C-alpha positions as CSV (number, residue, x, y, z in Angstrom):
1,X,-0.1,-0.1,0.0
2,X,1.3,3.2,-0.9
3,X,2.4,5.6,2.1
4,X,0.6,8.8,2.6
5,X,2.8,11.9,1.8
6,X,4.6,13.4,4.7
7,X,4.0,16.9,4.2
8,X,6.0,19.8,2.6
9,X,8.8,19.6,5.1
10,X,10.3,16.6,3.0
11,X,9.5,18.1,-0.5
12,X,12.7,19.9,-1.3
13,X,14.7,16.8,-0.5
14,X,16.6,16.9,-4.0
15,X,17.6,20.6,-3.3
16,X,21.1,21.0,-1.5
17,X,20.6,22.7,1.7
18,X,21.5,26.4,2.0
19,X,24.6,27.7,3.8
20,X,23.3,29.2,7.1
21,X,25.9,31.0,9.1
22,X,29.2,29.1,9.7
23,X,27.6,25.5,9.2
24,X,29.7,23.3,7.2
25,X,28.1,21.4,4.7
26,X,29.1,17.7,3.9
27,X,30.2,18.8,0.7
28,X,32.5,21.2,2.1
29,X,33.8,18.2,4.5
30,X,34.7,15.9,1.8
31,X,36.3,18.7,-0.2
32,X,39.2,18.5,2.2
33,X,42.2,16.6,0.8
34,X,43.3,14.0,3.4
35,X,47.0,15.8,3.3
36,X,45.3,19.0,4.6
37,X,43.0,17.4,7.0
38,X,43.3,19.0,10.8
39,X,42.5,15.9,12.9
40,X,40.9,16.0,16.2
41,X,43.5,16.0,19.2
42,X,42.3,12.4,20.3
43,X,43.6,11.1,16.6
44,X,46.4,13.7,15.9
45,X,48.5,13.3,19.2
46,X,48.7,9.3,18.9
47,X,49.5,9.5,15.2
48,X,52.3,12.0,16.0
49,X,53.7,10.1,18.8
50,X,54.1,7.1,16.2
51,X,56.1,9.2,14.0
52,X,58.3,10.6,16.7
53,X,58.8,6.9,17.9
54,X,59.7,5.9,14.3
55,X,62.4,8.8,13.7
56,X,63.7,9.3,17.3
57,X,66.4,6.8,17.2
58,X,67.5,7.9,13.6
59,X,67.7,11.6,14.7
60,X,70.0,11.0,17.5
61,X,72.2,8.5,15.9
62,X,74.3,10.8,13.9
63,X,75.1,13.3,16.8
64,X,76.1,10.1,19.0
65,X,78.4,8.5,16.5
66,X,80.0,11.9,15.3
67,X,80.3,13.2,19.0
68,X,81.9,10.0,20.1
69,X,84.2,9.9,17.3
70,X,85.4,13.4,17.7
71,X,86.2,12.7,21.4
72,X,83.5,15.0,22.9
73,X,82.6,14.5,26.5
74,X,79.1,14.1,27.8
75,X,78.1,17.6,28.0
76,X,79.2,18.3,24.4
77,X,77.5,15.2,23.2
78,X,74.2,16.4,25.1
79,X,74.4,19.8,23.2
80,X,75.1,18.0,19.6
81,X,72.1,15.7,20.3
82,X,69.9,18.9,21.4
83,X,71.0,20.8,18.1
84,X,70.1,17.7,16.1
85,X,66.7,17.4,17.5
86,X,66.1,21.3,17.0
87,X,67.3,21.3,13.5
88,X,65.2,18.3,12.8
89,X,62.1,20.0,14.4
90,X,62.4,23.2,12.5
91,X,63.1,21.4,9.1
92,X,60.0,19.2,9.4
93,X,57.8,22.2,10.3
94,X,59.0,24.0,7.4
95,X,58.7,21.2,5.1
96,X,55.0,20.4,6.1
97,X,53.6,23.9,6.7
98,X,56.1,25.7,4.3
99,X,55.6,29.1,2.5
100,X,53.4,28.3,-0.2
101,X,55.3,28.8,-3.7
102,X,58.6,29.1,-1.9
103,X,59.7,26.3,0.5
104,X,58.1,23.1,1.9
105,X,56.5,20.2,-0.2
106,X,53.5,20.5,2.3
107,X,53.3,16.8,2.6
108,X,53.7,14.6,5.8
109,X,57.3,14.6,5.2
110,X,60.1,14.2,8.1
111,X,63.4,16.1,7.5
112,X,66.4,15.4,9.8
113,X,70.0,14.5,10.0
114,X,70.6,11.6,7.5
115,X,72.7,8.5,8.6
116,X,74.2,8.8,4.9
117,X,76.5,11.6,5.9
118,X,78.0,9.9,9.1
119,X,80.7,7.8,7.3
120,X,82.0,10.9,5.2
121,X,82.0,13.1,8.3
122,X,83.9,10.3,10.1
123,X,86.6,10.5,7.2
124,X,86.8,14.1,7.5
125,X,87.3,14.1,11.3
126,X,89.9,11.7,11.1
127,X,91.9,13.6,8.8
128,X,92.1,16.8,11.1
129,X,93.4,17.4,14.5
130,X,91.4,17.9,17.6
131,X,89.6,21.1,17.6
132,X,89.6,21.1,13.8
133,X,87.4,18.1,13.3
134,X,83.7,19.5,13.8
135,X,84.8,23.1,12.1
136,X,85.8,21.3,9.0
137,X,82.7,19.2,9.0
138,X,80.4,22.2,9.4
139,X,82.1,24.1,6.7
140,X,81.7,21.3,4.3
141,X,78.1,20.7,5.4
142,X,77.1,24.5,4.8
143,X,78.7,24.5,1.4
144,X,76.7,21.0,0.5
145,X,73.5,23.3,1.7
146,X,74.6,25.9,-0.8
147,X,75.1,23.2,-3.4
148,X,71.7,21.6,-2.9
149,X,69.8,25.0,-3.3
150,X,71.7,25.8,-6.5
151,X,71.1,22.2,-8.0
152,X,67.7,21.6,-6.6
153,X,65.7,23.4,-9.1
154,X,67.2,21.1,-11.9
155,X,67.5,18.0,-10.1
156,X,64.4,16.6,-11.5
157,X,66.3,16.4,-14.8
158,X,69.4,14.6,-13.2
159,X,67.1,11.9,-11.6
160,X,67.8,9.9,-14.5
161,X,71.5,9.3,-13.6
162,X,70.3,8.1,-10.3
163,X,68.4,4.8,-11.0
164,X,68.0,2.1,-8.4
165,X,71.2,0.7,-9.5
166,X,73.1,3.7,-8.1
167,X,70.8,4.6,-5.1
168,X,70.7,0.8,-4.1
169,X,74.4,0.6,-3.9
170,X,74.9,3.6,-1.8
171,X,72.2,2.8,0.6
172,X,73.5,-0.7,0.9
173,X,77.1,0.9,1.5
174,X,75.6,3.3,4.2
175,X,74.4,0.1,6.2
176,X,77.7,-1.9,5.8
177,X,80.3,0.9,6.2
178,X,78.5,1.9,9.5
179,X,78.5,-1.6,10.9
180,X,81.9,-1.1,12.6
181,X,80.3,1.4,14.7
182,X,77.7,-0.5,16.4
183,X,80.3,-3.6,16.8
184,X,82.5,-1.0,18.9
185,X,79.8,0.2,20.8
186,X,79.0,-3.3,21.8
187,X,82.6,-3.7,23.2
188,X,82.2,-0.6,25.2
189,X,82.9,2.3,22.8
190,X,86.5,3.3,24.1
191,X,89.1,1.4,22.4
192,X,91.5,2.6,24.9
193,X,89.8,1.6,27.9
194,X,91.1,-1.5,29.8
195,X,87.5,-3.1,29.9
196,X,87.0,-2.7,25.9
197,X,85.4,-6.0,24.7
198,X,84.8,-7.4,28.0
199,X,82.2,-9.9,28.6
200,X,79.6,-7.8,30.4
201,X,79.7,-5.3,27.6
202,X,79.1,-7.9,25.1
203,X,76.4,-9.6,27.4
204,X,74.5,-6.3,27.7
205,X,74.6,-5.7,23.8
206,X,73.4,-9.3,23.3
207,X,70.5,-8.9,25.9
208,X,69.4,-5.7,24.1
209,X,69.5,-7.3,20.8
210,X,67.5,-10.2,22.2
211,X,64.6,-7.8,23.6
212,X,64.6,-6.1,20.0
213,X,64.0,-9.4,18.4
214,X,61.4,-10.7,20.9
215,X,59.4,-7.5,20.8
216,X,59.6,-7.7,17.1
217,X,58.5,-11.3,17.0
218,X,55.7,-11.2,19.7
219,X,54.7,-7.3,19.7
220,X,51.7,-6.2,17.8
221,X,50.8,-2.9,16.2
222,X,52.5,0.1,17.8
223,X,54.5,-1.9,20.1
224,X,56.1,-3.9,17.2
225,X,56.7,-0.5,15.5
226,X,58.7,0.8,18.4
227,X,60.9,-2.6,18.9
228,X,64.3,-0.5,18.9
229,X,62.9,1.9,21.6
230,X,61.8,-0.9,23.8
231,X,65.4,-2.4,23.4
232,X,67.2,0.9,24.2
233,X,64.9,1.3,27.3
234,X,65.1,-2.2,28.7
235,X,68.6,-2.5,28.0
236,X,69.3,0.9,29.9
237,X,67.3,-0.4,32.9
238,X,69.3,-3.7,32.9
239,X,72.6,-1.8,33.0
240,X,71.9,0.7,35.9
241,X,72.2,-2.1,38.8
242,X,75.5,-3.0,37.2
243,X,76.8,0.7,37.4
244,X,77.0,0.7,33.5
245,X,74.8,3.8,32.9
246,X,76.3,7.2,33.4
247,X,74.2,9.9,35.0
248,X,76.7,12.7,34.6
249,X,75.2,14.2,31.6
250,X,71.8,14.2,33.2
251,X,73.1,15.9,36.2
252,X,75.0,18.7,34.5
253,X,72.6,19.4,31.5
254,X,70.6,22.7,31.8
255,X,67.0,22.3,31.8
256,X,66.2,24.7,28.9
257,X,68.7,26.4,26.7
258,X,68.9,27.0,22.9
259,X,72.2,25.7,21.2
260,X,74.8,28.6,21.0
261,X,75.8,29.6,17.4
262,X,79.0,28.1,16.4
263,X,79.4,26.5,19.9
264,X,82.2,24.0,18.4
265,X,84.0,26.8,16.5
266,X,83.7,28.8,13.4
267,X,83.4,26.7,10.2
268,X,86.8,25.9,8.2
269,X,86.2,25.4,4.4
270,X,88.6,22.5,3.2
271,X,88.0,21.4,-0.5
272,X,88.5,17.9,-0.2
273,X,85.8,17.8,2.7
274,X,83.6,19.9,0.5
275,X,83.8,17.6,-2.5
276,X,82.9,14.4,-0.3
277,X,79.9,16.1,1.2
278,X,78.7,17.5,-2.0
279,X,78.7,13.8,-3.4
280,X,76.7,12.8,-0.3
281,X,74.2,15.8,-0.8
282,X,73.5,14.3,-4.1
283,X,72.7,11.0,-2.7
284,X,70.5,12.7,0.0
285,X,68.7,14.8,-2.7
286,X,68.0,11.4,-4.5
287,X,66.5,9.7,-1.2
288,X,64.4,13.1,-0.6
289,X,63.1,12.9,-4.2
290,X,62.1,9.1,-3.8
291,X,60.5,10.0,-0.5
292,X,58.5,12.7,-2.1
293,X,57.6,10.7,-5.1
294,X,56.4,7.9,-2.7
295,X,54.4,10.1,-0.6
296,X,52.7,11.7,-3.5
297,X,51.5,8.1,-4.5
298,X,50.5,7.2,-1.0
299,X,48.7,10.6,-0.1
300,X,47.1,10.7,-3.7
301,X,48.5,14.2,-4.6
302,X,50.9,13.8,-7.4
303,X,54.6,15.3,-6.6
304,X,55.1,17.6,-9.5
305,X,58.4,19.3,-10.3
306,X,57.5,22.5,-8.4
307,X,56.9,20.2,-5.2
308,X,60.1,18.6,-5.7
309,X,61.9,21.8,-5.9
310,X,60.2,23.4,-2.7
311,X,61.0,20.1,-0.9
312,X,64.7,20.2,-2.1
313,X,65.0,23.7,-1.2
314,X,63.8,23.1,2.2
315,X,66.5,20.3,2.4
316,X,69.1,22.9,1.4
317,X,68.3,25.7,3.8
318,X,68.4,23.3,6.6
319,X,71.6,21.8,5.5
320,X,73.1,25.6,5.2
321,X,71.7,26.9,8.5
322,X,71.9,23.7,10.6
323,X,75.7,23.7,11.3
324,X,75.2,27.3,12.9
325,X,73.6,25.4,15.7
326,X,75.4,22.0,15.5
327,X,73.2,20.2,12.9
328,X,74.3,18.1,9.9
329,X,73.3,17.2,6.2
330,X,69.4,17.1,6.4
331,X,67.3,14.6,4.4
332,X,64.0,12.6,4.2
333,X,63.4,10.1,6.7
334,X,62.2,7.0,4.9
335,X,60.8,5.1,8.0
336,X,58.1,7.9,8.5
337,X,57.1,7.4,4.9
338,X,56.5,3.8,5.8
339,X,54.5,4.9,9.0
340,X,52.0,7.0,6.7
341,X,51.8,3.9,4.3
342,X,51.1,1.6,7.1
343,X,48.7,3.8,9.3
344,X,47.0,5.7,6.3
345,X,47.0,8.8,8.2
346,X,48.0,11.3,5.6
347,X,47.5,14.7,7.4
348,X,50.7,16.9,6.9
349,X,49.6,18.5,10.4
350,X,50.4,15.2,12.2
351,X,54.0,15.4,11.0
352,X,53.9,19.0,12.0
353,X,53.1,18.3,15.6
354,X,55.9,15.7,15.5
355,X,58.1,18.4,14.3
356,X,57.0,20.6,17.2
357,X,57.9,18.0,19.7
358,X,61.2,17.7,18.3
359,X,61.7,21.3,18.7
360,X,60.7,21.3,22.3
361,X,63.0,18.3,23.0
362,X,66.0,20.2,21.4
363,X,65.0,23.3,23.3
364,X,65.2,21.3,26.7
365,X,68.9,19.7,26.7
366,X,67.9,17.7,29.8
367,X,65.8,15.7,27.7
368,X,68.5,15.2,25.0
369,X,70.7,14.1,28.0
370,X,68.3,11.4,28.7
371,X,69.6,9.5,25.6
372,X,73.2,9.9,26.7
373,X,72.3,7.7,29.6
374,X,72.0,4.6,27.1
375,X,75.4,2.7,27.5
376,X,77.4,2.2,24.5
377,X,76.9,-1.8,24.6
378,X,73.0,-1.1,24.5
379,X,73.5,1.3,21.6
380,X,75.7,-1.4,20.0
381,X,72.9,-4.0,20.1
382,X,70.3,-1.7,18.9
383,X,72.7,-0.2,16.3
384,X,73.3,-3.7,14.6
385,X,69.5,-3.8,13.8
386,X,69.5,-0.2,12.8
387,X,72.3,-0.2,10.4
388,X,71.4,-3.8,9.2
389,X,68.2,-2.4,8.4
390,X,69.6,0.1,6.2
391,X,71.6,-2.2,4.3
392,X,68.5,-4.4,3.7
393,X,66.7,-1.2,2.3
394,X,69.6,-0.8,-0.3
395,X,69.3,-4.6,-1.2
396,X,65.5,-4.1,-1.6
397,X,66.2,-1.1,-3.9
398,X,68.6,-3.2,-6.0
399,X,66.0,-5.8,-6.4
400,X,64.2,-3.4,-8.6
401,X,67.5,-2.5,-10.6
402,X,67.3,-5.2,-13.4
403,X,70.2,-7.6,-12.1
404,X,69.3,-9.9,-14.8
405,X,71.4,-7.7,-16.9
406,X,75.2,-8.8,-17.1
407,X,76.1,-5.1,-17.3
408,X,74.3,-4.1,-14.2
409,X,75.6,-7.0,-12.3
410,X,79.2,-5.8,-12.9
411,X,78.4,-2.2,-12.2
412,X,76.9,-3.2,-8.7
413,X,79.9,-5.5,-8.1
414,X,82.5,-3.0,-9.0
415,X,80.8,-0.3,-6.9
416,X,80.2,-2.2,-4.0
417,X,84.1,-3.3,-4.2
418,X,85.0,0.1,-4.4
419,X,82.8,1.1,-1.3
420,X,84.1,-2.0,0.9
421,X,87.8,-1.3,0.2
422,X,88.0,1.4,3.0
423,X,86.4,-1.1,5.2
424,X,88.4,-4.1,4.4
425,X,91.9,-2.2,4.2
426,X,91.8,1.3,5.8
427,X,95.3,1.9,4.8
428,X,94.5,1.1,1.1
429,X,94.8,4.9,0.1
430,X,97.5,5.8,2.5
431,X,99.9,6.8,-0.5
432,X,97.2,9.1,-2.3
433,X,96.9,12.9,-1.9
434,X,95.0,14.2,1.0
435,X,92.0,15.3,-1.0
436,X,91.8,11.8,-2.5
437,X,92.0,10.1,0.8
438,X,89.1,12.2,2.0
439,X,86.8,11.2,-0.9
440,X,87.9,7.6,-1.4
441,X,88.6,6.9,2.3
442,X,84.7,7.0,2.9
443,X,83.1,3.9,1.4
444,X,80.0,5.7,0.6
445,X,81.6,8.5,-1.3
446,X,83.8,5.9,-3.2
447,X,81.1,3.7,-3.9
448,X,78.7,6.3,-4.9
449,X,81.3,7.9,-7.3
450,X,82.0,4.5,-8.7
451,X,78.2,3.7,-9.3
452,X,77.5,7.1,-10.9
453,X,80.3,6.7,-13.4
454,X,79.6,3.3,-14.4
455,X,76.0,3.9,-15.0
456,X,77.0,6.8,-17.2
457,X,79.4,4.5,-19.0
458,X,77.2,1.5,-19.4
459,X,73.9,3.1,-19.9
460,X,74.6,6.9,-21.2
461,X,77.6,7.2,-23.2
462,X,77.2,6.0,-26.8
463,X,74.4,3.8,-26.0
464,X,71.3,5.4,-27.6
465,X,70.2,2.0,-29.0
466,X,70.2,0.4,-25.8
467,X,67.5,0.7,-23.1
468,X,68.8,2.8,-19.9
469,X,68.7,1.5,-16.6
470,X,65.4,1.6,-14.8
471,X,64.5,4.9,-13.7
472,X,64.4,6.0,-10.1
473,X,61.2,4.6,-8.6
474,X,59.0,6.3,-5.8
475,X,59.2,3.0,-3.8
């Protein structure tokens, strides 16, 4: 039976409701792109915490390694960590919020000091006397930032010279060449100490590694994502009863203080160091470009040439100005791209809040000093996972590189060999000029240079009839 009419109140159903006051219509709500969505704090804060958990260990790793290698005391290492956090916070906020049309890719993109720069920076530090190590590093980093600003607008055209063959070799070498660092940490960190390599150190490193493996195996969801942090926390707690955790930095660190400009000395500009870090900067720009392409696909907002240029410009600014306060070469954090992909929370404001949290951590050195509490053997156990995972990322990239082609196999084999020479035979380049030792003495720089030149030789010079190596993919 037909239903009776309900009256005039339902008559205009097909007409869209009029705007009244400040009311938001459903159409207006759905028109907001997920990248630009401003989430309620109950969703925003937990999502931001996930990003902080994913990035924190990576942000503090470069200052920890470099500070230790330069012989800095606990207080100086604490200042270095605080500076790294501060620069990462500023760079991430600038990247996500940005200034439209000028800087910032306005994507959920995390910027911080990259582990790719560690090995070349250590090579620079080793070639300079105490007191000139960090000034030489910071001078080279600042020029690398200028280099990024100059090349950034044209970098999209250069990406064809950085296919997975090249980037895969470089990323693999980053993990492989850094592996001696956590091994040294696992033995106690100080090679001159009487107890270097003692069983208590090795046992603590093994315990930390076991905790990470157990959390990774049996953890679920967020707990599994922060397995590394669980390992660091539980390992440190286990070290306290045995007197293996040093609270000196925590006692002496100021509660709140901004890093002083050029606290480690004015920058020094050495040509060989500059060349080495400019090569690294090209690799970092490739990583950032790949990260932006990946986020463009994940967020369903295509990364065009202008977005790429704004993003790389932000990298260049952060790399140029970061050394003023104690920062290092800045690039994308791939693990946070993975967080966006996994959680499907694509709001750039989530990552901006995470950047704000890093900024706060950097402004309160006492919070950075907490990281200094972590004993070296605990860092060693976690570092094996951290740097090993970098090598795995490189291997995964190489799997896309068309290794069924014999030319590609030879290219990768020679480039990896060139990168491993400094690791296998540290004195191999002892007879070379100083500038060559700085460039070739870093496995990452040597491997990257070999990969780029061999890629040109096999796939670009006089090979118009051949198919070039696969282009850089966003994955």
